[in-house]
N, C-alpha and C positions, 0 to 999 in steps of 0.2 A: 396131509402133506404128500405131494408127489415128489419125484426125484428133484425137481427144481422147486425149492421152498417158496411158499407164498403166504401172504397174510393180508387180511382185509377187515375193516370195520367202519361203522358210521359214527361220526362224532358231532356233538352239539356243544362243544366246549368253547366255541368262539363267540358266545354271547349273542347269537342272532344278529351279528353285525352285518352291514351291507356287503354284498359279495365283492364289490370293488375294493373295500378295505381288507377283506380276508385274502383276496388274491394278491393285493399289494404286499401284505405281510408275508404271504407265502413266497413271493418273488425275493424279498429281502432275506428270508430264511434260507432259501436255496443258494443265494449268493454267499451268505455267511458260511454255509456248510461246504462251499466250493463244489456244489452239484451243478447240473445244467438242465435247463428247460429245453426239451427237444421238439415239442409239438404242442399246439393249441388247437382244439377242435370246438368250433362254435362258441368260444369264449367260456364254456362251462367245463370242459375236460382238458386237463393239462397233464402232459407226460413229462416226468422228471427222470433223468439219468443220474444215478448216485455215484458212479465211478467212471473208469476209463474203459474204452472198448477192449474186449478180450480179457478183462480182469476176472480173476477167479471168484471174487465176491461182488461182482457187478449186479445191479438190479435196476429195474424200472419201477417207478412209483406213479400211479395214476391218481390224480387229485381232481375230484369231480364234485360239482355242485348238484345237490339233489333236493330241490325245494328250499326249506330253511336249514337244511343240514348239509354236511359235506362228507363224501365217501373217500376213503383213502385205501388203496390197494397196492400191494407190493408183489412183484414177481422177479425171481432170480433169473438172470441170463447166463450166469457163470456156474462154477462148481460149488453151489451153496448147500448141497445135500447133507453135508456134515455140520452145518451151522443153521439149524432150523429156526433159531430164535432171532437171527440177525435181521430178518425182514421186519418182524414186529418191533424190534428195538429201533430201527430206522424210522418207522412210522411214528412211534412215540417221540423220537427225537425231533422230527419235523413238526409234529403237533405242538410240542413244548416251545420250539423256536418261534412258531407262528404266534402263539399266545404271548410270548415275550415282546414281539414287535407290536402286537395289538395294544399291549399295555403301555409301551414306551413311546409310541409314535402317535402323532395327531391324525385325525381323519383326513385332513388336507394332504399331509405327507404321504399317507398310504394310497390315497386315490391318485395322487401325482405319480407315484411309482408305477401303479397299475396302468395309467394312461400312457406314460412314457414307454413302458415295455411294449404295449400294443402298437404304439406308433413306430418304434425303432427296433425293439428287441427281437421280435419274430422275424422281421425282414432281414435283420443282420445275418441270421442263420439260414434262411430259406430262399433268399433272392440273390441273384447275381447283379452285376453292375448294369444299370439302365442306360438309355441313350440320351436323356436330357442332361443339361448342365447341372441341374439341381441334384439329380440322381448320382451323377459322377462325383460331384462335390461331397455328397453324403457318404458315398463309398470310400472316398479318400479319407474322410474324417473318421469313419469306422475303422479303417486300417490303422490310422495314427493312434487311435484310442484302444487298440488291441481287441476290437470286437469281432474282427473277421477270423475265420479258422486259419491256422497256420501262418498268421500274419508275421510272427517273429522270424520264422525261417525265410519267408519271402522277403521280409524287410532286410534281413542280414545279407541275403543274396544281392538285393538291390544296392545296399550300401557298399558292398565290395565292388560291384560293377561301377558305381559312381566314382569311387576313389581311383579305380584303375583308369577310367576315362580322364579324370583330372590329371593323373600322372602322365598319361600319353600327351595330353594337351600341354603339360608343363615341360615336355621335351625329354622325358625319362627313357623313351624307347617304346617299342611295341612287342616284338618277339623276345627281346631281352632288355632288361632295365639297367640304367647306369647306376653302378654301385655307390658312388659318392652322393648322388641325389637320393638314393634310398636311405643312406645314412642321415642326410639332412631332414628327410621327411618323417623319420621315426622308426628306422629299422632296429631290430634287436641287436645292439652293438655292445660288445664287451666293455670297452672303455667308457662308453656313454653311461652304462649302468654303474660302473665303478665311480663315476663322477656324480652320481645321484640323479641321473635322468631316468627315473623308474617308470615314467609314462611310456617308455619304449616297450615295456613288457606287454602293453595293450595295443599301442598304435600299430605295431608291426603286424598284428593279427588281421588288419584290414588292408594290408598292402601285398602286392604280388610282383614276382620278378619277370613276368611276361604273360602273353595271352594264353599259352598252353597251361601255364601254372594256374592262372585264374579259372580257365574252363574246367580243368580237372577238379579243382577245389569246389567250384559251384556244383558240379555233379555230385561230389561227396556230401556237400552240405544238403543238397536236395534229398538224397537218400537217407542220411542219418538224421537230419533236422526234422523232417516231416514226422518220422516215427517217434523221435524223442519228444518233440513238442506235443504230439498227440497223447503220449503217455503221461507227461509231466504237467502239462498246462503251459500257457504262455509265459506267465511271470516267472515261474521257477525255471523254465527252460532258458529264458534270456539270462537270468542270473547264472545258471550253470554253464552256459556257453561262454560267457565272459570270464568266469572263474577258470574254466578249462584252458582258455586261451592264455590267460596270465600265468597259470601254473606251468603250462607247456613251455612258455618263454623262459620262465625262471629256471626250470630244470635244464633246458638247452643251454642257458647261460652258465649254469653251474658245472655241467658235464663237459663242455668244450673249453679248450685252452683259450681260443679266441673265436669270435663268431660275429658275422653280420648276416642276419637271416630275416626273412619276411614271409608272410603267408598265413592263411587261416587253417592250415592242415592240423595244427595242434588242437585247436578248438573243435574242428570237425571230428577228429579222433575222440574228442571228449563226447560228442554226440553218440558215437558208436559205443563208448564206454558206458554212457547213461543207459542205453538200450540193454547192453550186456549185464549191467548191474541190476536193472529191474528184472531181467529175464532169469537172473540167478536166485531170485526169491520166489515165494509162492503168491506173489501179487497177481500174476497172470495165470490163465488156464494152462494145463500141462502141455497140450499140443501147441499152443501159442508160444510158450516158453521154449520148447524144443526147436520150433521153426526159427525163432529169432536167434537163439544161441548158435544154431548151425549156420544160418545165412550170414549173420554179422561176424561170427567167429572166423569163418573161412575168409570173408572179405578183409577183415583186419589182419589176419595172419599173412595173407598174400601181399598186402601192402607193406607190412613190416619187413617181410622177406625182401621185397623189392627195394626197400630203403637201405638194406645192408649192402646191396650190390651197386648202388649209385650214390651220387652226391646229394643225398636227401637228409634233412635234419630228423633222423629217426628218434633222437632223444625228445624232441618236441612232440612227436607222435606218441611216444610212450608216456610222456608226462600228461598229455591230454587224455589218453586212454585211462590212466590210473585215476586222475581227478574225476573223470566222468563216471567211472565205475563206482568210486567212493560215494559220489553224490547220488547216483541212481539207487544204490543199495540202501543208503541211509534214508533217503526221502521215501523209499517204498513203504516205510513203516507208517506214514501218514497219508499217502496218496489216496487210499481208500478207507481211511478212518477219520473222516471229516469232523466227527463229533469231538475228537480230542484236540480242542483248540490250543490248550497249553503246550502239548507236545509238538503240535504243528508249528506254533510260534517259536518254540525253543529250537527246533531243527532248522527252520527258515533263517534264524539268526545265527546259530552256532556253526552251520556248515560253511558259510562264507568266512566267518571269523577263523575257523580252523585252517581253511585253505590259505587265507592271506597270511596267517601266522607262519605256516610252512614256507610260503613264498618269501617272506621276510627273512626267515632263517637261512634259506638257500642263498639268497642274495648276500646276506651279511657274513655268512660263513666262508665264502670263497675268498681266498687270500688275494688282496689287491697288490700285485707286484709292480703295478705301473708307476707309481710315484718314485719308488727306489730305482727302478730300471731307467726311467726318464732322467733322474738326477745323475746316475752314473754315465749315461750317454752324453749328457750335457758337459760333464767334466772331461769326457773323452774328446768331444769336439774342441774344447778349449785347448787341450794338449796337442791335438792334431794341427790346429791352427798355429800354435806357438812353434811347432816343429818345422813349419815351412814358411815362417816369416821372412827369413833370409836364405837365399841360395848361395852356394860357394861362388857362383859366377858374379855375385855382387861385390866380392872382396877384391882388394887391391894387391894382396900378396898371399903367400902360402900360410903365413902365421894367422892372418885374419880368416882365411878359408878354414883352417883347422879349428879355430874358435867357433865359427858358425856350425861346422859339422858336429863338434862335440856337444854344443848346446842343443842342436836339433835331435841328436841321438838320445839325449836324456828324455826328451818329450815323446819320441817314438816309443821308447821302452815304457815310459809311464802310461802311454796309451794302451799298450798291450796288457799292462797290469790292471788297468781299469776295465778292459774288456773281459779279463778273467774274473774280475769281481762281479761283473754283470752276469756272467754265466752261472755264478754260484748263488744268485738270488733265489730265495725260497719260493717255490711255486712257479718259477719261470717256465712258460710253455716251451715245448720242443721247437715250435716254429720260431720263437724268439732266440732260442739257443743256436739254431742253425743260422739265423740272421746275424748273430754276433760273430759266429765263425767266419762268415763272409766279410764282415767289417774287419776282423783281425787279419784275414788274408789280404785285403786291400791295404791295410796299414803296413803289413810286412813288405808288400810289393812296393809301396811308396818309400819305405825305409831303404829297400834295396836300390830303387831308382835314385834316391838321394845320394847313396854311397857311390854309385857309378858316375853321377854328375860331378861329385867331389873329385873322384879319381881322374875323370876326363879333363877337369880344369887343371889338375896338377900335372897331367901328362897329355897335353894337347896333341892330337894327331896320331896317338898310339892306337893301332888298329884293334888291339885286344879290348881296350876300354870302349872304343867306338862301337864294336860289335856287341859287347856286353850291355852298353847303354841302350842300344836299340831293343835288345831282348827284354831288358828290365822295363822299358817303356811299354812294350807290347803286353807284358804280363800285368802291369799296373792297369792298363786300359781294360783288359779282360776282367780283372778282379772288380773294377768299378761297375762294369756292365752286369756282372753276376749279382752284385749288391743291389743294383737298381731294379732287377727283376723281382725282388722280394716284395 
């Protein structure tokens, strides 16, 4: 054994089966173990990559036909010096898996797998899109079926772009999107979530507030997505990306009093979290871990710092980062241990379940003040309307005017009591408390205006009440304008 561990031996355990069947079983075994076939030379020598590039325990396996026998040879490309038996174990694992498929599949099935791979599999990894319609159609199909490298990252970028174009065509805007339309299309909206519109936690991840918002997020997705997908694989990366987006939306909903937000940045920070989570384990080689931790750590830190100083949803960034780190760290236990199928299945199932349970807890634990608040404001509106049903000017004499004034005064006071009740609602956000203060100010201004209308009718032509009436009317109009700005 040299510094990089190696193992090799010749096997005749495949029962002298035709090479097409053995290679077909080998292809199925590689797929089952989540390894990758990187090269085929002359149809007799196949190169297999057992892990991810830069992995500490990465290795290549050469599977070669030699007459009626097959040679298997393993060479470590990572830091395998302290695990000299790993190579031999992986060769045994591959051999046993091939035997299992030779015993369980028919000759026709195995030859079909072999022929299909030679027709499509090698070209998928080694050829770029051709010029003919058939080649372009095949390329598109290979992207849709996740056979192209980095197809998930590129597909997510394309999906975000398509949604943005559809929004622009729909009249949302270009440099800045219309808030009400963002709300209708699926923005992460506090009261929408309160009302059970949980789909908003995901749909907002594919929406953006303007062209610069989109461009910056596509750039971040390109950086983080390509690295994360390369380390995790297509299927797990797609699952992790969606989970990070949902978790980021849920934490943003929970931490903000009220919010209407859109954007993929939470999920993109999830990509950064995935890389940092994987780099915090011994899955990768030391120099690779160090480079990733420094590069992505600085990048994330600067972006979080920028989010503190501007109107950016930093809680969504933090949520995506936490979720991504958790997923990357936990999944690292199986990314290069393909033989442990039970653990792999358990983690693939449990990680989404854990994240979604936490999301459910965040959403359900936030106090929904809205129904109570809406009910109190509805009662206030009724009181405010009752207070101004009749004005003193509608009365025929002083007694009737006094009756109208006393009746209205009761409703004005009742309105203020209801507004104080609204302010005391548990969990009421500060923005709503400030809004209620503005309503109360407008109610008191209207009450004052009503008083001077009453006095002016009792004392027509009196300059004191004429001047006071004008001031009260100006104050009431100002209070109304302040309330509408909310």
